[in-house]
Each structure stands twice: as C-alpha cells, then as structure tokens.
C-alpha positions as CSV (number, residue, x, y, z in Angstrom):
1,M,-44.0,5.1,38.1
2,K,-41.3,4.6,35.5
3,L,-39.4,1.3,35.0
4,V,-36.1,0.9,33.2
5,C,-35.4,-2.0,30.8
6,P,-32.4,-4.0,32.2
7,V,-31.3,-4.7,28.6
8,C,-31.6,-1.5,26.6
9,Q,-32.1,1.0,29.5
10,A,-35.3,2.4,27.9
11,E,-37.8,3.9,30.3
12,F,-41.5,2.9,30.3
13,S,-44.4,3.2,32.7
14,L,-45.7,0.5,34.9
15,E,-49.1,0.8,33.3
16,A,-47.4,0.0,29.9
17,A,-45.8,-3.1,31.4
18,L,-49.1,-4.3,32.9
19,N,-51.2,-3.3,29.8
20,D,-50.6,-6.6,28.1
21,R,-53.1,-9.1,29.6
22,A,-50.7,-12.0,29.3
23,A,-48.1,-10.1,31.2
24,R,-50.5,-9.2,33.9
25,D,-51.8,-12.8,34.2
26,A,-48.3,-14.2,34.3
27,I,-47.3,-11.9,37.1
28,V,-50.3,-12.7,39.1
29,L,-49.7,-16.4,38.7
30,A,-46.1,-16.1,39.7
31,F,-46.7,-14.3,42.9
32,R,-49.4,-16.7,44.0
33,M,-46.7,-19.2,44.5
34,T,-44.8,-17.1,47.1
35,E,-42.8,-20.1,48.5
36,I,-41.1,-20.8,45.2
37,G,-41.7,-17.5,43.4
38,D,-38.0,-16.4,43.5
39,V,-36.6,-19.6,42.0
40,L,-39.5,-19.8,39.6
41,I,-38.3,-16.7,37.8
42,S,-34.9,-18.4,37.1
43,Y,-36.6,-21.7,36.2
44,V,-38.8,-20.2,33.5
45,Q,-35.6,-18.8,31.9
46,L,-34.8,-22.5,31.0
47,F,-37.6,-22.3,28.5
48,K,-36.3,-19.1,26.8
49,P,-35.0,-19.5,23.2
50,A,-31.2,-18.8,22.9
51,K,-31.5,-15.7,20.8
52,R,-34.8,-14.3,21.8
53,A,-36.7,-13.2,24.9
54,L,-39.3,-15.3,26.5
55,S,-42.7,-14.1,25.2
56,L,-45.2,-13.1,27.9
57,S,-47.8,-15.3,26.3
58,K,-45.5,-18.3,26.5
59,L,-44.7,-17.4,30.1
60,E,-48.4,-17.3,30.9
61,K,-49.0,-20.6,29.3
62,M,-46.1,-22.3,31.3
63,L,-47.4,-20.8,34.5
64,T,-51.0,-21.8,33.7
65,E,-49.8,-25.4,33.4
66,L,-47.5,-25.3,36.4
67,V,-49.5,-23.4,39.1
68,P,-52.4,-25.8,39.4
69,I,-50.0,-28.7,39.7
70,V,-47.9,-26.9,42.4
71,T,-51.1,-25.9,44.4
72,A,-52.5,-29.4,44.1
73,G,-49.3,-30.7,45.6
74,K,-48.9,-33.8,43.4
75,V,-47.2,-34.6,40.1
76,S,-47.9,-37.4,37.6
77,V,-45.0,-39.3,36.0
78,Q,-45.7,-42.1,33.6
79,G,-49.2,-42.5,35.0
80,T,-48.2,-42.6,38.6
81,E,-49.1,-39.8,41.0
82,Y,-46.6,-38.6,43.6
83,P,-47.1,-36.2,46.4
84,A,-45.1,-33.0,45.8
85,P,-44.9,-30.3,48.5
86,Q,-43.7,-26.9,47.4
87,A,-40.3,-27.6,49.0
88,Y,-39.8,-30.4,46.5
89,F,-40.6,-28.0,43.6
90,R,-38.1,-25.5,45.0
91,Q,-35.4,-28.2,45.4
92,A,-36.0,-29.7,42.0
93,M,-35.9,-26.3,40.3
94,E,-32.7,-25.4,42.1
95,T,-31.2,-28.8,41.0
96,M,-32.1,-28.1,37.4
97,L,-30.7,-24.6,37.6
98,A,-27.4,-25.9,39.1
99,S,-27.1,-28.4,36.2
100,R,-28.3,-26.1,33.4
101,E,-25.2,-26.9,31.3
102,S,-26.2,-30.5,31.0
103,L,-29.8,-29.7,30.0
104,I,-30.9,-29.5,26.4
105,L,-32.3,-25.9,26.3
106,P,-34.7,-24.5,25.8
107,L,-37.0,-26.9,27.7
108,S,-40.3,-27.6,26.1
109,N,-42.2,-29.0,29.1
110,H,-42.0,-29.7,32.8
111,R,-41.5,-33.5,32.6
112,Y,-37.9,-33.4,33.9
113,L,-39.0,-31.3,36.8
114,F,-41.7,-33.8,37.6
115,K,-39.3,-36.7,37.3
116,I,-36.9,-35.1,39.8
117,I,-39.8,-34.5,42.2
118,A,-41.0,-38.1,41.8
119,G,-37.4,-39.2,42.7
120,Y,-37.5,-37.1,45.9
121,T,-40.9,-38.7,46.8
122,Q,-39.6,-42.2,46.2
123,K,-36.5,-41.5,48.3
124,A,-38.5,-40.1,51.1
125,S,-40.9,-43.1,51.1
126,G,-37.9,-45.5,51.1
127,Q,-36.5,-43.7,54.1
128,A,-39.9,-43.8,55.9
129,E,-40.1,-47.5,55.1
130,R,-36.7,-48.2,56.5
131,A,-37.5,-46.3,59.7
132,N,-40.8,-48.2,59.9
133,E,-39.0,-51.5,59.5
134,Q,-36.4,-50.6,62.0
135,G,-39.2,-49.6,64.4
136,R,-40.8,-53.0,63.9
137,K,-37.5,-54.7,64.4
138,Y,-36.2,-52.8,67.5
139,G,-39.5,-51.4,68.9
140,E,-40.6,-47.8,69.1
141,Y,-37.9,-46.9,71.5
142,H,-35.0,-47.4,69.1
143,T,-35.2,-45.8,65.7
144,A,-32.6,-44.3,63.4
145,D,-33.7,-40.8,64.4
146,K,-33.2,-41.2,68.1
147,P,-30.6,-43.2,70.1
148,A,-31.8,-46.3,71.9
149,A,-33.1,-45.5,75.4
150,R,-31.2,-47.1,78.2
151,N,-32.7,-49.1,81.1
152,I,-36.3,-48.9,79.7
153,V,-38.4,-51.9,80.3
154,V,-41.2,-52.2,77.7
155,A,-44.2,-53.9,78.9
156,P,-46.5,-55.6,76.3
157,A,-49.3,-53.4,75.1
158,P,-52.5,-53.8,77.1
159,G,-54.9,-56.2,75.5
160,K,-52.1,-58.0,73.5
161,V,-51.4,-61.5,74.5
162,K,-48.2,-63.1,73.6
163,A,-48.9,-65.9,71.2
164,E,-47.8,-69.4,72.2
165,M,-44.9,-70.8,70.3
166,P,-46.1,-73.6,67.9
167,A,-45.1,-77.1,69.1
168,R,-43.3,-77.9,65.9
169,V,-41.1,-74.8,66.2
170,R,-40.4,-75.6,69.9
171,E,-39.4,-79.2,69.0
172,N,-37.1,-77.9,66.2
173,L,-35.4,-75.5,68.6
174,K,-35.0,-78.2,71.2
175,R,-33.3,-80.5,68.6
176,F,-31.1,-77.7,67.4
177,A,-30.0,-77.0,71.0
178,Q,-29.3,-80.7,71.6
179,N,-27.3,-81.0,68.4
180,A,-25.4,-77.8,69.2
181,Q,-24.6,-79.1,72.7
182,H,-23.5,-82.5,71.3
183,Y,-21.2,-80.7,68.8
184,I,-19.7,-78.5,71.6
185,D,-19.1,-81.6,73.8
186,K,-17.5,-83.5,70.9
187,K,-15.3,-80.5,69.9
188,G,-14.2,-80.1,73.6
189,A,-13.4,-83.8,73.8
190,E,-11.2,-83.6,70.6
191,D,-9.4,-80.5,71.9
192,G,-8.7,-82.2,75.2
193,E,-7.0,-85.2,73.7
C-alpha cells in the first residue's frame, strides 16, 4: 500500500511509515484512546515547533505521558487529584484548540490541559453541591433538575422521629410572636386615630 505525503506529495509505503519504532508506538497509543483520538491529533500539533515538523519520538513521549493519565481518569494539579473522565479531556482539548491564538506555542507540557480539566471538575462538584443543598432545603421532590411535584404529601421516613423543639427555642418564638402581635396592635391603634 502506498501513502502520499500531504506536504510534498512524495509516495512511500505503509511499511516505511511504520518502520520507525517510535512512529509505530505513537500510532498504537493514539488509537487506544478512541473517544478522544480525533481531537488528540489536533492537540498534539500545539507542541509542534513553528518551523519544523513534530518528531515522532517527541510525539511518542507526549502520548506516553498522556495516555496513562487519560486511562486512569484523574489529573493532578498542584498536588490535588481531580477526577477526569475522557469527556473532560475532549472538552479541554477543544477549548485549547479554539483559543490557540492566545496560547504560547509550542506547548512544552500538559499542565494547562490539566488545569482546565480541574476547573471542569470543580465546577461540576459545585453544581452537585448546590443540587444537594437544594435537595436538603426543599426535599427530594424539588430539585433544580425537575420541577416541584404538586399535591404530594411527604410522610416522614420510617424510623425517623421528629425531634422535640427545645424549650428555650419555643419560649423565644412565643416571645417573638407576642412582641409582633403587640407591635401590630399598637400600629393599628395609631393608624385608627
């Protein structure tokens, strides 16, 4: 099988392309990551020097660093580990490619990619925390994801006994209610004069 160089249009055999061990290893590594393989090809171009091609040995080194991290599903940023599903890698790489003009190229490491992924994880955990808090506040029948159900009576969970209100709190509420009633009566009397 003959291949054609996209730059110089020279023909060469597939065996010649795969003859170099680094090229073969880089290709194998790239295709192990099928979910992000297509965007990965563009991402590695961010490491290419301006006036030269990306060497296959450098490509292999980059992929050897990146593949275990992607397959492990977590990144480390400043000593903190963050979960990183492959969808986060794809989204982070696409973000970097979309803003390539603002990047200082060629990149020398994956730190910026990991930082973006950590940001996605922090954002997702913040959203989960808000949903959890909203669930605690309004109960499981009203969350941000689904509208409040109408006409649902929620019985207390079996085995859970409603705690008695402390006497001090009850007295404070009673005093507050009396003061509020006194204020309302006084205000009504002033308005009626």
